[in-house]
Biopython code that builds the backbone (N, CA, C, O; Angstrom):
import numpy as np
from Bio.PDB.StructureBuilder import StructureBuilder

atoms = [
    (1, "UNK", "N", (0.835, -1.174, 0.002)),
    (1, "UNK", "CA", (0.002, 0.002, -0.003)),
    (1, "UNK", "C", (0.889, 1.243, 0.003)),
    (1, "UNK", "O", (1.825, 1.349, 0.796)),
    (2, "UNK", "N", (0.585, 2.166, -0.880)),
    (2, "UNK", "CA", (1.351, 3.395, -0.985)),
    (2, "UNK", "C", (0.500, 4.554, -0.505)),
    (2, "UNK", "O", (-0.680, 4.653, -0.843)),
    (3, "UNK", "N", (1.103, 5.432, 0.287)),
    (3, "UNK", "CA", (0.404, 6.595, 0.804)),
    (3, "UNK", "C", (0.904, 7.829, 0.096)),
    (3, "UNK", "O", (2.110, 8.045, -0.021)),
    (4, "UNK", "N", (-0.011, 8.630, -0.371)),
    (4, "UNK", "CA", (0.346, 9.888, -1.024)),
    (4, "UNK", "C", (-0.162, 11.033, -0.159)),
    (4, "UNK", "O", (-1.341, 11.091, 0.187)),
    (5, "UNK", "N", (0.738, 11.936, 0.183)),
    (5, "UNK", "CA", (0.352, 13.087, 0.987)),
    (5, "UNK", "C", (0.068, 14.251, 0.050)),
    (5, "UNK", "O", (0.913, 14.640, -0.757)),
    (6, "UNK", "N", (-1.123, 14.794, 0.171)),
    (6, "UNK", "CA", (-1.543, 15.924, -0.650)),
    (6, "UNK", "C", (-1.732, 17.111, 0.284)),
    (6, "UNK", "O", (-2.481, 17.007, 1.256)),
    (7, "UNK", "N", (-1.076, 18.231, 0.018)),
    (7, "UNK", "CA", (-1.247, 19.405, 0.878)),
    (7, "UNK", "C", (-2.701, 19.848, 0.901)),
    (7, "UNK", "O", (-3.397, 19.793, -0.113)),
    (8, "UNK", "N", (-3.150, 20.286, 2.067)),
    (8, "UNK", "CA", (-4.517, 20.762, 2.211)),
    (8, "UNK", "C", (-4.729, 22.003, 1.355)),
    (8, "UNK", "O", (-3.876, 22.889, 1.315)),
    (9, "UNK", "N", (-5.842, 22.064, 0.685)),
    (9, "UNK", "CA", (-6.202, 23.228, -0.106)),
    (9, "UNK", "C", (-7.228, 24.031, 0.675)),
    (9, "UNK", "O", (-8.184, 23.472, 1.213)),
    (10, "UNK", "N", (-7.038, 25.283, 0.733)),
    (10, "UNK", "CA", (-7.962, 26.192, 1.418)),
    (10, "UNK", "C", (-9.021, 26.629, 0.418)),
    (10, "UNK", "O", (-8.722, 26.877, -0.750)),
    (11, "UNK", "N", (-10.249, 26.721, 0.882)),
    (11, "UNK", "CA", (-11.323, 27.212, 0.031)),
    (11, "UNK", "C", (-11.144, 28.706, -0.245)),
    (11, "UNK", "O", (-11.479, 29.192, -1.325)),
    (12, "UNK", "N", (-10.611, 29.427, 0.746)),
    (12, "UNK", "CA", (-10.359, 30.858, 0.606)),
    (12, "UNK", "C", (-9.001, 31.180, 1.190)),
    (12, "UNK", "O", (-8.673, 30.735, 2.290)),
    (13, "UNK", "N", (-8.222, 31.939, 0.474)),
    (13, "UNK", "CA", (-6.925, 32.399, 0.976)),
    (13, "UNK", "C", (-6.897, 33.908, 0.811)),
    (13, "UNK", "O", (-7.026, 34.434, -0.294)),
    (14, "UNK", "N", (-6.727, 34.587, 1.925)),
    (14, "UNK", "CA", (-6.678, 36.040, 1.919)),
    (14, "UNK", "C", (-5.244, 36.503, 2.105)),
    (14, "UNK", "O", (-4.438, 35.813, 2.728)),
    (15, "UNK", "N", (-4.929, 37.668, 1.568)),
    (15, "UNK", "CA", (-3.636, 38.280, 1.784)),
    (15, "UNK", "C", (-3.776, 39.489, 2.679)),
    (15, "UNK", "O", (-4.673, 40.311, 2.490)),
    (16, "UNK", "N", (-2.891, 39.599, 3.653)),
    (16, "UNK", "CA", (-2.841, 40.790, 4.511)),
    (16, "UNK", "C", (-1.476, 41.420, 4.268)),
    (16, "UNK", "O", (-0.445, 40.870, 4.657)),
    (17, "UNK", "N", (-1.485, 42.566, 3.628)),
    (17, "UNK", "CA", (-0.276, 43.284, 3.226)),
    (17, "UNK", "C", (-0.242, 44.532, 4.102)),
    (17, "UNK", "O", (-0.981, 45.486, 3.861)),
    (18, "UNK", "N", (0.613, 44.522, 5.112)),
    (18, "UNK", "CA", (0.493, 45.498, 6.178)),
    (18, "UNK", "C", (1.776, 46.286, 6.380)),
    (18, "UNK", "O", (2.836, 45.715, 6.639)),
    (19, "UNK", "N", (1.669, 47.596, 6.259)),
    (19, "UNK", "CA", (2.759, 48.481, 6.637)),
    (19, "UNK", "C", (2.421, 48.954, 8.039)),
    (19, "UNK", "O", (1.754, 49.973, 8.217)),
    (20, "UNK", "N", (2.887, 48.208, 9.034)),
    (20, "UNK", "CA", (2.479, 48.435, 10.411)),
    (20, "UNK", "C", (3.295, 49.451, 11.161)),
    (20, "UNK", "O", (3.120, 49.590, 12.371)),
    (21, "UNK", "N", (4.174, 50.165, 10.504)),
    (21, "UNK", "CA", (4.997, 51.141, 11.187)),
    (21, "UNK", "C", (4.380, 52.538, 11.057)),
    (21, "UNK", "O", (4.969, 53.445, 10.469)),
    (22, "UNK", "N", (3.179, 52.681, 11.622)),
    (22, "UNK", "CA", (2.487, 53.962, 11.524)),
    (22, "UNK", "C", (1.463, 54.068, 12.661)),
    (22, "UNK", "O", (1.475, 53.258, 13.587)),
    (23, "UNK", "N", (0.598, 55.049, 12.586)),
    (23, "UNK", "CA", (-0.372, 55.283, 13.660)),
    (23, "UNK", "C", (-1.558, 54.316, 13.618)),
    (23, "UNK", "O", (-2.483, 54.455, 14.418)),
    (24, "UNK", "N", (-1.554, 53.360, 12.722)),
    (24, "UNK", "CA", (-2.660, 52.402, 12.626)),
    (24, "UNK", "C", (-2.331, 51.053, 13.273)),
    (24, "UNK", "O", (-3.095, 50.099, 13.127)),
    (25, "UNK", "N", (-1.204, 50.964, 13.985)),
    (25, "UNK", "CA", (-0.765, 49.681, 14.556)),
    (25, "UNK", "C", (-1.860, 49.004, 15.371)),
    (25, "UNK", "O", (-2.115, 47.815, 15.178)),
    (26, "UNK", "N", (-2.509, 49.725, 16.270)),
    (26, "UNK", "CA", (-3.506, 49.110, 17.151)),
    (26, "UNK", "C", (-4.663, 48.506, 16.361)),
    (26, "UNK", "O", (-5.043, 47.360, 16.601)),
    (27, "UNK", "N", (-5.229, 49.267, 15.419)),
    (27, "UNK", "CA", (-6.359, 48.739, 14.646)),
    (27, "UNK", "C", (-5.916, 47.600, 13.727)),
    (27, "UNK", "O", (-6.666, 46.647, 13.517)),
    (28, "UNK", "N", (-4.704, 47.693, 13.180)),
    (28, "UNK", "CA", (-4.217, 46.625, 12.313)),
    (28, "UNK", "C", (-3.947, 45.350, 13.106)),
    (28, "UNK", "O", (-4.145, 44.251, 12.587)),
    (29, "UNK", "N", (-3.502, 45.478, 14.341)),
    (29, "UNK", "CA", (-3.302, 44.293, 15.174)),
    (29, "UNK", "C", (-4.616, 43.563, 15.415)),
    (29, "UNK", "O", (-4.636, 42.336, 15.512)),
    (30, "UNK", "N", (-5.711, 44.306, 15.511)),
    (30, "UNK", "CA", (-7.024, 43.684, 15.683)),
    (30, "UNK", "C", (-7.391, 42.840, 14.459)),
    (30, "UNK", "O", (-8.013, 41.786, 14.593)),
    (31, "UNK", "N", (-7.008, 43.301, 13.277)),
    (31, "UNK", "CA", (-7.280, 42.542, 12.045)),
    (31, "UNK", "C", (-6.537, 41.203, 12.087)),
    (31, "UNK", "O", (-7.088, 40.171, 11.704)),
    (32, "UNK", "N", (-5.289, 41.225, 12.552)),
    (32, "UNK", "CA", (-4.525, 39.976, 12.650)),
    (32, "UNK", "C", (-5.168, 39.028, 13.654)),
    (32, "UNK", "O", (-5.221, 37.824, 13.405)),
    (33, "UNK", "N", (-5.654, 39.532, 14.770)),
    (33, "UNK", "CA", (-6.341, 38.698, 15.767)),
    (33, "UNK", "C", (-7.603, 38.099, 15.148)),
    (33, "UNK", "O", (-7.899, 36.925, 15.367)),
    (34, "UNK", "N", (-8.342, 38.886, 14.384)),
    (34, "UNK", "CA", (-9.547, 38.383, 13.722)),
    (34, "UNK", "C", (-9.193, 37.280, 12.726)),
    (34, "UNK", "O", (-9.922, 36.295, 12.613)),
    (35, "UNK", "N", (-8.092, 37.434, 12.010)),
    (35, "UNK", "CA", (-7.677, 36.412, 11.047)),
    (35, "UNK", "C", (-7.380, 35.091, 11.764)),
    (35, "UNK", "O", (-7.761, 34.022, 11.286)),
    (36, "UNK", "N", (-6.712, 35.168, 12.891)),
    (36, "UNK", "CA", (-6.430, 33.956, 13.678)),
    (36, "UNK", "C", (-7.734, 33.312, 14.125)),
    (36, "UNK", "O", (-7.901, 32.098, 14.008)),
    (37, "UNK", "N", (-8.655, 34.117, 14.635)),
    (37, "UNK", "CA", (-9.941, 33.578, 15.111)),
    (37, "UNK", "C", (-10.768, 32.959, 13.985)),
    (37, "UNK", "O", (-11.336, 31.879, 14.150)),
    (38, "UNK", "N", (-10.834, 33.641, 12.845)),
    (38, "UNK", "CA", (-11.613, 33.130, 11.703)),
    (38, "UNK", "C", (-11.044, 31.811, 11.216)),
    (38, "UNK", "O", (-11.794, 30.869, 10.963)),
    (39, "UNK", "N", (-9.718, 31.733, 11.079)),
    (39, "UNK", "CA", (-9.106, 30.498, 10.578)),
    (39, "UNK", "C", (-9.262, 29.350, 11.571)),
    (39, "UNK", "O", (-9.313, 28.188, 11.169)),
    (40, "UNK", "N", (-9.338, 29.665, 12.862)),
    (40, "UNK", "CA", (-9.559, 28.615, 13.877)),
    (40, "UNK", "C", (-10.959, 28.034, 13.762)),
    (40, "UNK", "O", (-11.167, 26.843, 13.996)),
    (41, "UNK", "N", (-11.911, 28.875, 13.403)),
    (41, "UNK", "CA", (-13.311, 28.437, 13.302)),
    (41, "UNK", "C", (-13.607, 27.734, 11.975)),
    (41, "UNK", "O", (-14.511, 26.902, 11.898)),
    (42, "UNK", "N", (-12.842, 28.072, 10.933)),
    (42, "UNK", "CA", (-13.089, 27.503, 9.600)),
    (42, "UNK", "C", (-11.769, 27.084, 8.967)),
    (42, "UNK", "O", (-11.032, 27.940, 8.479)),
    (43, "UNK", "N", (-11.449, 25.790, 8.959)),
    (43, "UNK", "CA", (-10.173, 25.335, 8.407)),
    (43, "UNK", "C", (-10.032, 25.552, 6.903)),
    (43, "UNK", "O", (-8.946, 25.361, 6.356)),
    (44, "UNK", "N", (-11.093, 25.942, 6.238)),
    (44, "UNK", "CA", (-11.025, 26.217, 4.806)),
    (44, "UNK", "C", (-10.536, 27.627, 4.498)),
    (44, "UNK", "O", (-10.387, 27.989, 3.331)),
    (45, "UNK", "N", (-10.285, 28.429, 5.536)),
    (45, "UNK", "CA", (-9.859, 29.805, 5.342)),
    (45, "UNK", "C", (-8.453, 29.983, 5.890)),
    (45, "UNK", "O", (-8.158, 29.576, 7.014)),
    (46, "UNK", "N", (-7.580, 30.599, 5.082)),
    (46, "UNK", "CA", (-6.214, 30.871, 5.509)),
    (46, "UNK", "C", (-5.789, 32.251, 5.051)),
    (46, "UNK", "O", (-6.461, 32.895, 4.245)),
    (47, "UNK", "N", (-4.659, 32.693, 5.580)),
    (47, "UNK", "CA", (-4.161, 34.036, 5.302)),
    (47, "UNK", "C", (-2.664, 33.986, 5.038)),
    (47, "UNK", "O", (-1.931, 33.270, 5.719)),
    (48, "UNK", "N", (-2.217, 34.738, 4.060)),
    (48, "UNK", "CA", (-0.783, 34.989, 3.850)),
    (48, "UNK", "C", (-0.557, 36.422, 4.323)),
    (48, "UNK", "O", (-1.309, 37.328, 3.963)),
    (49, "UNK", "N", (0.484, 36.620, 5.132)),
    (49, "UNK", "CA", (0.707, 37.932, 5.746)),
    (49, "UNK", "C", (2.113, 38.425, 5.426)),
    (49, "UNK", "O", (3.085, 37.676, 5.529)),
    (50, "UNK", "N", (2.207, 39.690, 5.037)),
    (50, "UNK", "CA", (3.481, 40.389, 4.940)),
    (50, "UNK", "C", (3.318, 41.668, 5.736)),
    (50, "UNK", "O", (2.465, 42.499, 5.427)),
    (51, "UNK", "N", (4.144, 41.822, 6.767)),
    (51, "UNK", "CA", (4.002, 42.907, 7.739)),
    (51, "UNK", "C", (5.354, 43.589, 7.928)),
    (51, "UNK", "O", (6.281, 42.999, 8.481)),
    (52, "UNK", "N", (5.462, 44.832, 7.467)),
    (52, "UNK", "CA", (6.681, 45.601, 7.667)),
    (52, "UNK", "C", (6.455, 46.531, 8.857)),
    (52, "UNK", "O", (5.520, 47.332, 8.859)),
    (53, "UNK", "N", (7.313, 46.420, 9.864)),
    (53, "UNK", "CA", (7.114, 47.116, 11.122)),
    (53, "UNK", "C", (8.445, 47.349, 11.829)),
    (53, "UNK", "O", (9.458, 46.732, 11.499)),
    (54, "UNK", "N", (8.423, 48.237, 12.792)),
    (54, "UNK", "CA", (9.596, 48.418, 13.640)),
    (54, "UNK", "C", (9.444, 47.601, 14.907)),
    (54, "UNK", "O", (10.364, 47.539, 15.723)),
    (55, "UNK", "N", (8.289, 46.974, 15.080)),
    (55, "UNK", "CA", (8.064, 46.073, 16.216)),
    (55, "UNK", "C", (8.322, 46.697, 17.564)),
    (55, "UNK", "O", (9.105, 46.162, 18.349)),
    (56, "UNK", "N", (7.684, 47.815, 17.855)),
    (56, "UNK", "CA", (7.815, 48.421, 19.157)),
    (56, "UNK", "C", (9.088, 49.221, 19.356)),
    (56, "UNK", "O", (9.648, 49.227, 20.452)),
    (57, "UNK", "N", (9.549, 49.888, 18.326)),
    (57, "UNK", "CA", (10.696, 50.753, 18.465)),
    (57, "UNK", "C", (12.008, 50.144, 18.003)),
    (57, "UNK", "O", (13.046, 50.801, 18.075)),
    (58, "UNK", "N", (11.987, 48.910, 17.532)),
    (58, "UNK", "CA", (13.203, 48.275, 17.033)),
    (58, "UNK", "C", (13.493, 48.692, 15.604)),
    (58, "UNK", "O", (12.869, 49.613, 15.077)),
    (59, "UNK", "N", (14.443, 48.011, 14.978)),
    (59, "UNK", "CA", (14.794, 48.294, 13.594)),
    (59, "UNK", "C", (13.660, 47.871, 12.667)),
    (59, "UNK", "O", (12.994, 46.866, 12.916)),
    (60, "UNK", "N", (13.445, 48.622, 11.619)),
    (60, "UNK", "CA", (12.421, 48.306, 10.624)),
    (60, "UNK", "C", (12.760, 46.973, 9.964)),
    (60, "UNK", "O", (13.888, 46.760, 9.519)),
    (61, "UNK", "N", (11.768, 46.074, 9.904)),
    (61, "UNK", "CA", (11.951, 44.746, 9.300)),
    (61, "UNK", "C", (10.606, 44.254, 8.771)),
    (61, "UNK", "O", (9.563, 44.840, 9.059)),
    (62, "UNK", "N", (10.644, 43.170, 7.993)),
    (62, "UNK", "CA", (9.419, 42.585, 7.447)),
    (62, "UNK", "C", (9.249, 41.165, 7.972)),
    (62, "UNK", "O", (10.173, 40.352, 7.925)),
    (63, "UNK", "N", (8.061, 40.888, 8.467)),
    (63, "UNK", "CA", (7.669, 39.544, 8.894)),
    (63, "UNK", "C", (6.769, 38.959, 7.824)),
    (63, "UNK", "O", (5.797, 39.593, 7.412)),
    (64, "UNK", "N", (7.083, 37.754, 7.372)),
    (64, "UNK", "CA", (6.239, 37.009, 6.435)),
    (64, "UNK", "C", (5.771, 35.749, 7.150)),
    (64, "UNK", "O", (6.579, 35.035, 7.743)),
    (65, "UNK", "N", (4.464, 35.471, 7.096)),
    (65, "UNK", "CA", (3.960, 34.264, 7.718)),
    (65, "UNK", "C", (2.573, 33.920, 7.183)),
    (65, "UNK", "O", (1.962, 34.696, 6.449)),
    (66, "UNK", "N", (2.099, 32.756, 7.564)),
    (66, "UNK", "CA", (0.753, 32.350, 7.213)),
    (66, "UNK", "C", (-0.065, 32.231, 8.500)),
    (66, "UNK", "O", (0.481, 32.062, 9.590)),
    (67, "UNK", "N", (-1.368, 32.321, 8.346)),
    (67, "UNK", "CA", (-2.298, 32.064, 9.439)),
    (67, "UNK", "C", (-3.263, 31.013, 8.928)),
    (67, "UNK", "O", (-3.932, 31.221, 7.916)),
    (68, "UNK", "N", (-3.341, 29.891, 9.616)),
    (68, "UNK", "CA", (-4.253, 28.802, 9.238)),
    (68, "UNK", "C", (-4.577, 28.000, 10.489)),
    (68, "UNK", "O", (-3.725, 27.814, 11.358)),
    (69, "UNK", "N", (-5.796, 27.535, 10.569)),
    (69, "UNK", "CA", (-6.219, 26.697, 11.695)),
    (69, "UNK", "C", (-5.949, 27.364, 13.037)),
    (69, "UNK", "O", (-5.652, 26.686, 14.020)),
    (70, "UNK", "N", (-6.053, 28.699, 13.081)),
    (70, "UNK", "CA", (-5.865, 29.432, 14.314)),
    (70, "UNK", "C", (-4.416, 29.582, 14.752)),
    (70, "UNK", "O", (-4.147, 29.982, 15.885)),
    (71, "UNK", "N", (-3.479, 29.265, 13.860)),
    (71, "UNK", "CA", (-2.066, 29.294, 14.215)),
    (71, "UNK", "C", (-1.266, 30.122, 13.210)),
    (71, "UNK", "O", (-1.626, 30.223, 12.037)),
    (72, "UNK", "N", (-0.177, 30.708, 13.695)),
    (72, "UNK", "CA", (0.774, 31.366, 12.815)),
    (72, "UNK", "C", (1.808, 30.333, 12.412)),
    (72, "UNK", "O", (2.326, 29.608, 13.261)),
    (73, "UNK", "N", (2.112, 30.259, 11.126)),
    (73, "UNK", "CA", (3.074, 29.272, 10.645)),
    (73, "UNK", "C", (3.997, 29.851, 9.608)),
    (73, "UNK", "O", (3.786, 30.959, 9.115)),
    (74, "UNK", "N", (5.023, 29.093, 9.280)),
    (74, "UNK", "CA", (5.980, 29.430, 8.231)),
    (74, "UNK", "C", (6.503, 30.856, 8.375)),
    (74, "UNK", "O", (6.598, 31.593, 7.394)),
    (75, "UNK", "N", (6.846, 31.244, 9.624)),
    (75, "UNK", "CA", (7.246, 32.621, 9.918)),
    (75, "UNK", "C", (8.708, 32.866, 9.559)),
    (75, "UNK", "O", (9.590, 32.058, 9.851)),
    (76, "UNK", "N", (8.931, 34.015, 8.914)),
    (76, "UNK", "CA", (10.271, 34.470, 8.557)),
    (76, "UNK", "C", (10.354, 35.971, 8.803)),
    (76, "UNK", "O", (9.396, 36.696, 8.535)),
    (77, "UNK", "N", (11.479, 36.439, 9.306)),
    (77, "UNK", "CA", (11.728, 37.868, 9.467)),
    (77, "UNK", "C", (12.958, 38.214, 8.631)),
    (77, "UNK", "O", (13.920, 37.448, 8.564)),
    (78, "UNK", "N", (12.906, 39.377, 8.001)),
    (78, "UNK", "CA", (14.035, 39.768, 7.170)),
    (78, "UNK", "C", (14.097, 41.272, 6.990)),
    (78, "UNK", "O", (13.424, 42.024, 7.696)),
    (79, "UNK", "N", (14.896, 41.695, 6.055)),
    (79, "UNK", "CA", (15.053, 43.119, 5.772)),
    (79, "UNK", "C", (13.712, 43.740, 5.402)),
    (79, "UNK", "O", (12.848, 43.084, 4.819)),
    (80, "UNK", "N", (13.552, 45.009, 5.748)),
    (80, "UNK", "CA", (12.301, 45.712, 5.469)),
    (80, "UNK", "C", (12.032, 45.786, 3.974)),
    (80, "UNK", "O", (12.921, 46.107, 3.186)),
    (81, "UNK", "N", (10.797, 45.487, 3.593)),
    (81, "UNK", "CA", (10.365, 45.606, 2.193)),
    (81, "UNK", "C", (9.760, 46.988, 1.995)),
    (81, "UNK", "O", (9.229, 47.583, 2.933)),
    (82, "UNK", "N", (9.842, 47.486, 0.793)),
    (82, "UNK", "CA", (9.204, 48.755, 0.431)),
    (82, "UNK", "C", (7.739, 48.449, 0.138)),
    (82, "UNK", "O", (7.399, 47.976, -0.947)),
    (83, "UNK", "N", (6.891, 48.717, 1.095)),
    (83, "UNK", "CA", (5.474, 48.369, 0.964)),
    (83, "UNK", "C", (4.743, 49.218, -0.076)),
    (83, "UNK", "O", (3.643, 48.859, -0.496)),
    (84, "UNK", "N", (5.338, 50.338, -0.497)),
    (84, "UNK", "CA", (4.744, 51.178, -1.537)),
    (84, "UNK", "C", (5.156, 50.735, -2.941)),
    (84, "UNK", "O", (4.664, 51.282, -3.928)),
    (85, "UNK", "N", (6.033, 49.772, -3.039)),
    (85, "UNK", "CA", (6.532, 49.306, -4.330)),
    (85, "UNK", "C", (5.498, 48.427, -5.030)),
    (85, "UNK", "O", (5.016, 47.450, -4.456)),
    (86, "UNK", "N", (5.162, 48.775, -6.269)),
    (86, "UNK", "CA", (4.223, 47.967, -7.051)),
    (86, "UNK", "C", (4.788, 46.569, -7.288)),
    (86, "UNK", "O", (4.044, 45.589, -7.277)),
    (87, "UNK", "N", (6.096, 46.475, -7.500)),
    (87, "UNK", "CA", (6.723, 45.167, -7.731)),
    (87, "UNK", "C", (6.637, 44.294, -6.482)),
    (87, "UNK", "O", (6.412, 43.087, -6.575)),
    (88, "UNK", "N", (6.815, 44.904, -5.326)),
    (88, "UNK", "CA", (6.711, 44.131, -4.080)),
    (88, "UNK", "C", (5.286, 43.649, -3.867)),
    (88, "UNK", "O", (5.070, 42.503, -3.473)),
    (89, "UNK", "N", (4.318, 44.511, -4.123)),
    (89, "UNK", "CA", (2.915, 44.108, -3.976)),
    (89, "UNK", "C", (2.585, 42.984, -4.958)),
    (89, "UNK", "O", (1.915, 42.023, -4.578)),
    (90, "UNK", "N", (3.034, 43.079, -6.200)),
    (90, "UNK", "CA", (2.794, 42.021, -7.192)),
    (90, "UNK", "C", (3.416, 40.705, -6.749)),
    (90, "UNK", "O", (2.812, 39.646, -6.917)),
    (91, "UNK", "N", (4.621, 40.763, -6.184)),
    (91, "UNK", "CA", (5.277, 39.558, -5.678)),
    (91, "UNK", "C", (4.474, 38.935, -4.545)),
    (91, "UNK", "O", (4.319, 37.715, -4.485)),
    (92, "UNK", "N", (3.959, 39.779, -3.640)),
    (92, "UNK", "CA", (3.160, 39.277, -2.526)),
    (92, "UNK", "C", (1.872, 38.618, -3.010)),
    (92, "UNK", "O", (1.509, 37.539, -2.541)),
    (93, "UNK", "N", (1.185, 39.264, -3.945)),
    (93, "UNK", "CA", (-0.056, 38.693, -4.474)),
    (93, "UNK", "C", (0.208, 37.341, -5.123)),
    (93, "UNK", "O", (-0.562, 36.399, -4.938)),
    (94, "UNK", "N", (1.289, 37.243, -5.878)),
    (94, "UNK", "CA", (1.663, 35.982, -6.510)),
    (94, "UNK", "C", (1.942, 34.906, -5.458)),
    (94, "UNK", "O", (1.483, 33.770, -5.575)),
    (95, "UNK", "N", (2.704, 35.287, -4.428)),
    (95, "UNK", "CA", (3.032, 34.335, -3.348)),
    (95, "UNK", "C", (1.770, 33.906, -2.597)),
    (95, "UNK", "O", (1.606, 32.727, -2.286)),
    (96, "UNK", "N", (0.894, 34.842, -2.309)),
    (96, "UNK", "CA", (-0.350, 34.520, -1.589)),
    (96, "UNK", "C", (-1.202, 33.570, -2.410)),
    (96, "UNK", "O", (-1.838, 32.673, -1.858)),
    (97, "UNK", "N", (-1.223, 33.755, -3.714)),
    (97, "UNK", "CA", (-1.992, 32.880, -4.606)),
    (97, "UNK", "C", (-1.402, 31.473, -4.594)),
    (97, "UNK", "O", (-2.149, 30.494, -4.621)),
    (98, "UNK", "N", (-0.065, 31.354, -4.552)),
    (98, "UNK", "CA", (0.588, 30.045, -4.542)),
    (98, "UNK", "C", (0.324, 29.264, -3.271)),
    (98, "UNK", "O", (0.324, 28.034, -3.306)),
    (99, "UNK", "N", (0.098, 29.942, -2.135)),
    (99, "UNK", "CA", (-0.119, 29.251, -0.869)),
    (99, "UNK", "C", (-1.523, 28.687, -0.752)),
    (99, "UNK", "O", (-1.822, 27.937, 0.177)),
    (100, "UNK", "N", (-2.379, 29.045, -1.687)),
    (100, "UNK", "CA", (-3.772, 28.610, -1.635)),
    (100, "UNK", "C", (-3.912, 27.135, -1.837)),
    (100, "UNK", "O", (-5.027, 26.613, -1.821)),
]
sb = StructureBuilder()
sb.init_structure("model")
sb.init_model(0)
sb.init_chain("A")
sb.init_seg("    ")
for serial, (resi, resn, name, xyz) in enumerate(atoms, 1):
    if name == "N":
        sb.init_residue(resn, " ", resi, " ")
    sb.init_atom(name, np.array(xyz, "f"), 0.0, 1.0, " ", f" {name:<3s}", serial, name[0])
structure = sb.get_structure()
């Protein structure tokens, strides 16, 4: 008997493209909490997140991660991305589509 593992497909995959280094941090954090809660209640819904922030006064950096099944996964932190760049946004949309 051979077993084949097939990655789970989400019915809906949303992208959250967040420039969190501004005066909207508090309200944007609520959106991330809602994404965690929604994905915990419905396993068919997931989120791809790109968040550029100073993280409470630290150096500007970008966090990339997924939210699925109420959990944050596949987290990476790296150099700050230019969130106003059309090329960066296009890359994010393409990546978010691939995670679906």
